[in-house]
C-alpha positions as CSV (number, residue, x, y, z in Angstrom):
1,M,0.0,0.0,0.0
2,R,2.8,2.4,0.9
3,N,4.4,1.8,-2.6
4,F,1.1,2.7,-4.2
5,V,0.9,6.0,-2.3
6,Y,4.4,6.9,-3.4
7,L,3.6,5.9,-7.0
8,A,0.4,8.0,-7.0
9,A,2.2,11.0,-5.5
10,S,4.9,10.7,-8.1
11,V,2.4,10.7,-11.0
12,L,0.6,13.7,-9.6
13,I,3.8,15.6,-9.1
14,L,5.1,14.9,-12.6
15,A,1.8,15.9,-14.1
16,A,2.1,19.2,-12.4
17,C,5.5,20.0,-14.0
18,S,5.8,22.7,-16.6
19,K,5.8,21.5,-20.2
20,G,8.6,22.3,-22.5
21,S,7.7,24.2,-25.7
22,E,8.0,21.1,-27.9
23,D,5.2,19.4,-25.8
24,I,2.7,22.1,-26.3
25,A,0.3,21.7,-29.3
26,A,-0.9,24.6,-31.4
27,T,-4.4,25.9,-30.7
28,Y,-6.5,26.2,-33.8
29,V,-6.8,29.7,-35.1
30,S,-8.9,30.2,-38.2
31,P,-6.9,31.6,-41.2
32,A,-10.1,33.6,-42.0
33,V,-9.1,36.1,-39.2
34,Y,-6.3,37.3,-41.6
35,N,-8.1,37.2,-44.9
36,D,-8.3,41.0,-45.1
37,Y,-4.6,41.5,-44.4
38,T,-2.2,42.5,-47.2
39,C,0.9,40.5,-47.8
40,E,2.9,43.2,-46.0
41,Q,0.6,43.0,-42.9
42,I,0.8,39.2,-42.9
43,Q,4.6,39.4,-43.0
44,Q,4.7,41.9,-40.1
45,E,2.3,39.7,-38.1
46,I,4.5,36.6,-38.8
47,V,7.5,38.5,-37.5
48,R,5.6,39.7,-34.4
49,V,4.2,36.3,-33.6
50,N,7.5,34.5,-34.2
51,T,9.3,36.9,-31.9
52,Q,6.7,36.2,-29.1
53,V,6.9,32.4,-29.8
54,N,10.7,32.5,-29.4
55,Q,10.7,34.5,-26.2
56,L,8.0,32.3,-24.6
57,S,9.6,29.1,-25.9
58,G,12.8,29.9,-24.0
59,K,10.9,30.7,-20.8
60,L,8.8,27.6,-20.9
61,D,11.9,25.4,-21.6
62,D,13.7,27.0,-18.7
63,N,10.7,26.3,-16.4
64,A,10.5,22.7,-17.6
65,E,14.2,22.2,-16.9
66,K,14.0,23.8,-13.4
67,D,11.0,21.6,-12.6
68,E,12.9,18.5,-13.6
69,A,15.8,19.4,-11.4
70,V,13.6,20.2,-8.5
71,T,11.7,16.9,-9.0
72,A,14.9,14.9,-8.9
73,A,16.3,16.7,-5.9
74,G,12.9,16.7,-4.1
75,I,12.4,13.0,-4.5
76,I,15.8,12.2,-3.1
77,L,16.3,15.0,-0.5
78,F,13.2,17.0,0.4
79,W,9.9,15.8,-0.9
80,P,7.8,18.8,0.4
81,A,9.6,21.0,-2.2
82,L,7.6,19.0,-4.8
83,F,4.4,20.9,-3.9
84,F,5.9,24.1,-5.4
85,L,6.4,22.7,-8.9
86,G,5.1,23.6,-12.1
87,G,2.4,24.8,-13.9
88,T,2.5,28.0,-15.8
89,K,-0.7,27.0,-17.4
90,E,-1.4,30.6,-18.7
91,E,1.9,30.7,-20.4
92,E,1.4,27.3,-21.9
93,A,-2.0,28.3,-23.2
94,E,-0.6,31.6,-24.6
95,F,2.2,29.6,-26.4
96,G,-0.4,27.2,-27.9
97,R,-2.4,30.2,-29.2
98,L,0.7,31.9,-30.7
99,K,1.6,28.7,-32.5
100,G,-1.9,28.5,-33.8
101,E,-1.7,32.1,-35.0
102,F,1.6,31.4,-36.7
103,N,0.1,28.4,-38.5
104,A,-2.9,30.5,-39.6
105,L,-0.7,33.3,-40.9
106,E,1.4,30.8,-42.9
107,K,-1.8,29.4,-44.5
108,V,-3.1,32.8,-45.5
109,S,0.3,33.8,-46.8
110,I,0.4,30.7,-49.0
111,Q,-3.2,31.2,-50.2
112,K,-2.4,34.8,-51.2
113,N,0.9,33.9,-52.8
114,C,2.7,36.3,-50.6
115,G,6.1,34.6,-51.0
116,S,8.2,33.0,-48.3
117,A,7.3,33.6,-44.7
Protein backbone atom coordinates (compact mmCIF):
# COMPACT_ATOMS: atom_id res chain seq x y z
CA MET A 1 0.00 0.00 0.00
CA ARG A 2 2.83 2.37 0.85
CA ASN A 3 4.40 1.85 -2.59
CA PHE A 4 1.08 2.68 -4.22
CA VAL A 5 0.91 5.97 -2.31
CA TYR A 6 4.45 6.88 -3.44
CA LEU A 7 3.62 5.94 -7.01
CA ALA A 8 0.40 7.97 -7.01
CA ALA A 9 2.16 10.98 -5.49
CA SER A 10 4.94 10.74 -8.09
CA VAL A 11 2.44 10.65 -10.95
CA LEU A 12 0.59 13.69 -9.61
CA ILE A 13 3.80 15.62 -9.11
CA LEU A 14 5.12 14.85 -12.58
CA ALA A 15 1.79 15.87 -14.09
CA ALA A 16 2.10 19.25 -12.39
CA CYS A 17 5.49 19.96 -13.95
CA SER A 18 5.81 22.65 -16.57
CA LYS A 19 5.76 21.50 -20.16
CA GLY A 20 8.58 22.26 -22.54
CA SER A 21 7.70 24.20 -25.69
CA GLU A 22 7.96 21.10 -27.90
CA ASP A 23 5.25 19.40 -25.81
CA ILE A 24 2.65 22.13 -26.32
CA ALA A 25 0.29 21.70 -29.25
CA ALA A 26 -0.87 24.61 -31.35
CA THR A 27 -4.37 25.86 -30.65
CA TYR A 28 -6.46 26.17 -33.80
CA VAL A 29 -6.78 29.72 -35.09
CA SER A 30 -8.88 30.23 -38.21
CA PRO A 31 -6.93 31.64 -41.16
CA ALA A 32 -10.09 33.64 -41.99
CA VAL A 33 -9.07 36.09 -39.24
CA TYR A 34 -6.30 37.29 -41.55
CA ASN A 35 -8.13 37.25 -44.90
CA ASP A 36 -8.32 41.04 -45.12
CA TYR A 37 -4.62 41.49 -44.41
CA THR A 38 -2.24 42.54 -47.17
CA CYS A 39 0.88 40.50 -47.78
CA GLU A 40 2.92 43.16 -46.00
CA GLN A 41 0.63 43.03 -42.95
CA ILE A 42 0.81 39.24 -42.94
CA GLN A 43 4.62 39.35 -43.00
CA GLN A 44 4.66 41.88 -40.14
CA GLU A 45 2.33 39.68 -38.08
CA ILE A 46 4.47 36.61 -38.78
CA VAL A 47 7.53 38.46 -37.49
CA ARG A 48 5.64 39.70 -34.40
CA VAL A 49 4.17 36.30 -33.56
CA ASN A 50 7.47 34.52 -34.24
CA THR A 51 9.28 36.88 -31.86
CA GLN A 52 6.75 36.18 -29.11
CA VAL A 53 6.92 32.43 -29.76
CA ASN A 54 10.70 32.46 -29.45
CA GLN A 55 10.65 34.46 -26.22
CA LEU A 56 7.97 32.34 -24.59
CA SER A 57 9.57 29.13 -25.85
CA GLY A 58 12.79 29.92 -23.99
CA LYS A 59 10.91 30.75 -20.81
CA LEU A 60 8.81 27.57 -20.95
CA ASP A 61 11.86 25.40 -21.65
CA ASP A 62 13.70 26.99 -18.70
CA ASN A 63 10.70 26.34 -16.42
CA ALA A 64 10.52 22.72 -17.56
CA GLU A 65 14.25 22.19 -16.90
CA LYS A 66 13.99 23.76 -13.43
CA ASP A 67 10.99 21.58 -12.59
CA GLU A 68 12.90 18.47 -13.65
CA ALA A 69 15.83 19.42 -11.41
CA VAL A 70 13.58 20.22 -8.45
CA THR A 71 11.72 16.95 -8.95
CA ALA A 72 14.94 14.93 -8.93
CA ALA A 73 16.25 16.72 -5.85
CA GLY A 74 12.88 16.67 -4.14
CA ILE A 75 12.37 12.96 -4.53
CA ILE A 76 15.79 12.24 -3.09
CA LEU A 77 16.28 15.02 -0.53
CA PHE A 78 13.23 17.04 0.39
CA TRP A 79 9.86 15.84 -0.89
CA PRO A 80 7.81 18.83 0.42
CA ALA A 81 9.58 20.97 -2.22
CA LEU A 82 7.65 19.03 -4.84
CA PHE A 83 4.45 20.87 -3.94
CA PHE A 84 5.93 24.08 -5.38
CA LEU A 85 6.44 22.70 -8.87
CA GLY A 86 5.07 23.58 -12.09
CA GLY A 87 2.41 24.82 -13.90
CA THR A 88 2.55 28.01 -15.78
CA LYS A 89 -0.70 27.02 -17.44
CA GLU A 90 -1.44 30.55 -18.66
CA GLU A 91 1.91 30.75 -20.45
CA GLU A 92 1.38 27.30 -21.92
CA ALA A 93 -2.05 28.34 -23.23
CA GLU A 94 -0.59 31.56 -24.65
CA PHE A 95 2.17 29.60 -26.36
CA GLY A 96 -0.36 27.22 -27.94
CA ARG A 97 -2.41 30.18 -29.17
CA LEU A 98 0.67 31.86 -30.66
CA LYS A 99 1.63 28.67 -32.47
CA GLY A 100 -1.91 28.51 -33.85
CA GLU A 101 -1.71 32.13 -35.02
CA PHE A 102 1.58 31.44 -36.74
CA ASN A 103 0.08 28.43 -38.54
CA ALA A 104 -2.94 30.48 -39.63
CA LEU A 105 -0.71 33.30 -40.90
CA GLU A 106 1.38 30.84 -42.90
CA LYS A 107 -1.75 29.38 -44.51
CA VAL A 108 -3.08 32.80 -45.51
CA SER A 109 0.35 33.79 -46.81
CA ILE A 110 0.39 30.70 -49.01
CA GLN A 111 -3.19 31.22 -50.18
CA LYS A 112 -2.43 34.82 -51.18
CA ASN A 113 0.90 33.87 -52.80
CA CYS A 114 2.74 36.31 -50.57
CA GLY A 115 6.08 34.57 -50.97
CA SER A 116 8.20 32.96 -48.31
CA ALA A 117 7.26 33.61 -44.69
